[in-house]
C-alpha positions as CSV (number, residue, x, y, z in Angstrom):
1,M,-87.5,-94.7,72.6
2,G,-87.1,-97.5,75.1
3,N,-83.8,-98.7,76.6
4,H,-81.6,-96.4,74.6
5,T,-78.0,-96.2,75.9
6,I,-77.5,-92.6,77.0
7,D,-74.7,-90.9,75.0
8,V,-72.6,-88.4,76.9
9,Y,-70.2,-86.0,75.3
10,Y,-67.9,-83.4,76.9
11,T,-66.7,-80.2,75.2
12,V,-64.6,-78.0,77.5
13,N,-65.1,-76.0,80.7
14,S,-68.3,-77.5,82.1
15,G,-70.0,-78.2,78.8
16,I,-71.9,-81.6,78.7
17,Y,-74.2,-83.0,76.1
18,L,-76.7,-85.8,77.0
19,W,-78.6,-87.6,74.2
20,N,-81.3,-90.2,74.9
21,G,-82.1,-91.0,71.3
22,T,-84.9,-88.5,71.1
23,H,-83.8,-85.3,72.8
24,G,-80.5,-83.7,73.8
25,L,-79.7,-81.7,76.9
26,M,-76.9,-79.2,76.5
27,I,-75.7,-78.3,80.0
28,D,-73.5,-75.2,80.4
29,Y,-72.9,-75.7,76.7
30,L,-72.7,-72.1,75.4
31,F,-70.2,-69.9,77.3
32,D,-67.9,-66.9,76.9
33,G,-64.8,-68.3,78.8
34,G,-62.7,-65.8,80.7
35,I,-59.2,-65.5,82.2
36,G,-57.9,-69.1,82.6
37,W,-60.9,-70.6,80.9
38,S,-61.6,-71.5,77.3
39,G,-64.1,-69.8,75.0
40,M,-66.5,-71.6,72.7
41,S,-64.8,-73.5,70.0
42,E,-65.4,-72.1,66.5
43,D,-66.4,-75.6,65.3
44,C,-69.3,-75.7,67.9
45,V,-70.5,-72.2,67.1
46,E,-70.4,-73.1,63.4
47,R,-72.5,-76.2,64.0
48,M,-75.0,-74.1,65.9
49,R,-75.3,-71.5,63.2
50,R,-75.6,-74.1,60.4
51,D,-77.9,-76.6,62.2
52,L,-75.4,-79.4,62.2
53,G,-74.4,-82.2,64.5
54,E,-76.0,-82.1,67.9
55,F,-77.9,-78.9,67.1
56,R,-79.9,-80.5,64.3
57,H,-81.7,-82.8,66.8
58,P,-84.3,-81.6,69.3
59,H,-82.6,-80.2,72.3
60,S,-82.7,-77.9,75.3
61,L,-80.2,-75.5,76.8
62,L,-79.8,-75.8,80.6
63,F,-77.5,-73.5,82.6
64,S,-76.3,-73.9,86.2
65,H,-75.5,-70.2,86.6
66,R,-74.5,-67.1,84.7
67,H,-70.7,-67.0,85.1
68,G,-68.9,-66.5,81.9
69,D,-67.1,-69.9,81.9
70,H,-70.6,-71.6,82.0
71,F,-72.9,-69.2,80.2
72,S,-72.9,-66.7,77.3
73,A,-75.9,-64.3,77.0
74,E,-74.8,-63.4,73.4
75,L,-74.6,-67.0,72.2
76,A,-77.8,-68.0,74.1
77,R,-79.7,-65.1,72.3
78,A,-78.2,-66.2,69.0
79,H,-79.3,-69.8,69.7
80,Q,-82.8,-68.7,70.4
81,E,-82.9,-66.9,67.1
82,F,-81.8,-70.0,65.2
83,Y,-83.9,-72.5,67.3
84,P,-87.0,-70.6,68.6
85,A,-88.7,-73.9,69.6
86,A,-85.8,-75.0,71.8
87,D,-86.1,-74.2,75.6
88,C,-83.4,-72.2,77.3
89,L,-83.6,-72.6,81.1
90,I,-81.8,-70.7,83.8
91,P,-83.8,-71.0,86.9
92,D,-84.5,-68.0,89.1
93,M,-81.5,-67.8,91.4
94,H,-83.8,-67.0,94.3
95,E,-85.8,-70.2,94.0
96,A,-85.3,-72.1,97.2
97,K,-86.8,-75.4,96.1
98,P,-85.8,-77.8,93.3
99,V,-87.0,-76.7,89.9
100,Q,-88.4,-79.5,87.7
101,Y,-88.3,-79.5,83.9
102,E,-89.3,-82.2,81.4
103,A,-88.6,-82.6,77.7
104,G,-88.2,-85.4,75.3
105,G,-88.2,-88.3,77.8
106,W,-86.0,-86.4,80.3
107,T,-86.9,-85.3,83.8
108,V,-84.5,-82.6,85.1
109,L,-84.3,-81.3,88.6
110,F,-82.3,-78.2,89.5
111,F,-81.1,-78.0,93.1
112,P,-80.0,-74.6,94.4
113,A,-76.7,-74.6,96.3
114,A,-73.9,-72.3,97.4
115,H,-71.1,-71.4,95.0
116,Q,-67.6,-72.6,95.7
117,G,-64.9,-70.1,96.4
118,R,-64.4,-67.0,98.5
119,E,-66.8,-66.3,101.2
120,N,-68.4,-63.4,99.4
121,R,-68.9,-65.6,96.4
122,R,-70.6,-68.4,98.3
123,E,-73.6,-66.1,98.6
124,E,-74.1,-66.5,94.9
125,A,-76.4,-69.3,93.8
126,V,-75.5,-72.2,91.5
127,Y,-77.6,-75.1,90.5
128,V,-76.8,-78.8,90.6
129,I,-78.5,-80.3,87.6
130,C,-79.9,-83.8,87.9
131,A,-81.2,-85.3,84.6
132,H,-83.1,-88.6,84.4
133,A,-83.9,-90.8,81.4
134,E,-84.1,-94.5,80.7
135,G,-84.0,-95.3,84.4
136,Q,-80.7,-93.5,84.9
137,W,-79.6,-90.3,86.7
138,F,-76.8,-88.0,85.5
139,I,-75.6,-85.3,88.0
140,H,-73.9,-82.1,86.8
141,C,-72.4,-80.6,90.0
142,S,-71.1,-77.4,88.3
143,D,-69.4,-75.1,90.9
144,A,-71.7,-76.1,93.8
145,V,-70.6,-76.7,97.3
146,L,-71.5,-80.4,97.9
147,D,-72.5,-81.3,101.4
148,E,-74.7,-83.8,103.2
149,A,-77.7,-81.5,103.4
150,L,-77.7,-81.1,99.6
151,C,-77.3,-84.9,99.1
152,E,-80.3,-85.4,101.5
153,R,-82.4,-83.0,99.4
154,M,-81.5,-84.9,96.3
155,R,-82.3,-88.2,97.8
156,A,-85.7,-86.9,99.1
157,E,-86.6,-86.0,95.5
158,G,-85.8,-89.5,94.3
159,V,-82.3,-88.9,92.8
160,G,-80.6,-92.2,93.2
161,S,-77.1,-93.4,92.6
162,P,-76.2,-91.8,89.2
163,A,-75.0,-93.6,86.1
164,A,-72.5,-90.7,85.9
165,A,-71.6,-87.6,87.9
166,F,-69.6,-84.7,86.6
167,V,-67.5,-82.8,89.2
168,N,-64.8,-80.2,89.3
169,L,-61.3,-80.3,90.8
170,Y,-62.5,-78.7,94.1
171,H,-64.9,-81.5,94.6
172,L,-61.9,-83.9,94.6
173,A,-61.0,-82.5,98.0
174,E,-64.4,-83.7,99.4
175,P,-64.0,-87.5,98.7
176,G,-66.4,-88.5,101.5
177,I,-69.4,-86.8,99.7
178,L,-68.3,-88.2,96.3
179,Q,-68.2,-91.7,97.8
180,K,-71.8,-91.3,99.1
181,M,-73.1,-90.4,95.7
182,K,-72.2,-94.0,94.5
183,P,-71.9,-93.0,90.8
184,G,-71.5,-95.7,88.1
185,H,-68.9,-93.3,86.5
186,M,-67.4,-90.1,87.8
187,F,-65.7,-87.6,85.5
188,C,-63.8,-84.5,86.6
189,I,-64.7,-81.7,84.1
190,H,-64.7,-77.9,84.3
191,L,-61.2,-77.8,82.8
192,P,-60.0,-75.4,80.1
193,L,-58.0,-76.4,77.1
194,E,-54.3,-76.8,77.8
195,K,-53.4,-73.6,75.9
196,D,-55.7,-71.6,78.1
197,D,-54.8,-73.3,81.4
198,I,-52.7,-70.5,82.8
199,F,-53.6,-71.5,86.4
200,G,-52.7,-75.1,86.0
201,F,-56.2,-76.5,86.7
202,R,-55.5,-79.7,84.7
203,R,-52.3,-80.3,86.7
204,Q,-54.1,-79.6,90.0
205,C,-56.8,-82.1,89.0
206,E,-54.2,-84.8,88.3
207,Q,-52.5,-84.1,91.6
208,L,-55.7,-84.2,93.7
209,M,-56.8,-87.4,92.0
210,Q,-53.4,-89.0,92.9
211,K,-53.4,-87.6,96.4
212,N,-56.9,-88.7,97.3
213,R,-57.1,-91.8,95.1
214,D,-57.7,-94.2,98.0
215,R,-60.6,-92.0,99.2
216,L,-62.2,-91.2,95.8
217,P,-64.6,-93.5,93.9
218,G,-62.5,-96.0,92.0
219,N,-64.2,-95.2,88.7
220,I,-63.1,-91.5,88.6
221,S,-61.3,-90.1,85.6
222,M,-60.4,-86.7,84.2
223,A,-62.4,-86.0,81.1
224,Q,-60.6,-85.1,77.9
225,P,-61.8,-82.1,75.8
226,F,-64.2,-82.8,73.0
227,S,-64.6,-86.4,73.8
228,R,-67.3,-89.0,74.2
229,L,-67.5,-90.1,77.8
230,L,-70.3,-92.6,77.6
231,P,-70.8,-95.2,76.5
232,A,-67.1,-95.9,76.8
233,R,-65.4,-97.0,73.7
């Protein structure tokens, strides 16, 4: 492989695809959606069923947790029928230590964290997924509560300043933690398509980025659906 530029693509919700020239990581890539969130695009499902595009290359499915806007049990089962050799990894939510996974030149660490939101929901586990290849880290923050203790655990396991970090709009209210991550690029994802955005998540994202611009990393941007994030065109 050697010195391949990592390609990063975004679909919708929290779906990220990382390609290192040998093996792809599909993170929160197959999902059901839900009220205020988008479901899987028909085009993506068709590519999966017909072994086209990103699915025709060696790849693994990685999920941060089982909420419907991140995960679809039905599509994951269908995927395993079409691609029995591909790994599908959802770590045990009771695992207290980072879970390590390796495939196709990638080293992936899953860090357990509390889920954002209401107090009764914070008891649910969610994983921050840190993927490493070609000397670069990529951090998918999902719906995790980011705090200094989590950052310390990541640093203790060798997770350095990432080439890119993928956050959601609630993380934008925690600019201090985001600054400490020192990402080369930061993208706000976990956003539905505009037609599904009944709660105005995209508008809230824009407002938070504007409100906290002086305290957020200067390289932060809002990801556009079905777009290539890196390398930038």
